[in-house]
C-alpha positions, 0 to 999 in steps of 0.5 A: 748531562746527567754527569754534570748535574750529579756533579753540581748536586754533589758540590752544593751538598758538600758546601752545606755540610762543610758550612754546618759541620766545620764553619769554614770562612773563606778569606780572599775567595775573589782571588780566584780568576773565573777563567784561564788555566791555573794551578790551586795549591792548598796545604794538606792537613786532612781529607777535609781539605779536598772538598774544601778546595773543590767547592769553595772556588767560586763557580769554577770546577777544579780537577783534582790529582788523587792518589791512586788508592782512592781508586781501588775500592768500588764506591770511592772509585765511583765518586772519584770519577764523578767528581773528575779526579784523576789518579796519581802514583805517588813517589813514582814519576807518574808521566800519565798523571802530569799529562792528564794535569797539562791537558786540562791547563791546555784547555784553560781549566783549573786543577789542584795539586797539593804540593807536599804530596801527602797529609801533614801529621801532628802539625808538622809542615811538610816540605813540597814535592818537585811534581808542582813545579813541573807542571807549572813549567810545562803549563806555564799556568800561574799558581794560586796558593791556598792555606787552610788552618783551624781545628779539623773537628766538627763545629770548630771552625776552619779559615781558608786563605786564598792568595793572588795568583803569581807566576813561578817564572819557569818556562816550557821550552827551558830545561831545568835541574831537579834542584831548581824544581825542588826550590820552586816547589818550596817558594809555592809553600813559602807563599802558602804559609805566609797567607795568614800573616799577609791578611793580618797585616792588611787589616 
């Protein structure tokens, strides 16, 4: 009970702070389904992407994969546990974190995975890692692309575009090559990067 109340209070507090500091505007938030297993996939430019992705998903709770370094300091580890972030050892083929993600998806929850695996630097758009496609294949969960754009500075506007869920076409009983996973992960990034143009063409 205390755990959930703490989560809801923190979620509300973060939403208020983000609105004040970054004037976050959401476009297409209604694309996020209220029920069912989904993988939310945003681009990753700054640490602010995490609270944006976690608090602007309607009323749904979002479970995050977070780099294991976030759990090394007591204060940071406490908040990671409060927010149900689970650690991943990046670049090591962390089977435990993949199983944790699949467990949430099996229960019909929504998880957030940053396909690029790390933050972009100097405006460089990094390619996706194959891990997100592997999770999609083993869970058969649809992808929800999210594109975060704008200046990551206080009182400068940030716009977040949320796309329609789509199926990567991967199935759990089929064995795929590394190349297929890499190709499908890049497909996710292509959906993410196209969102601003998609919404612009609709107006």
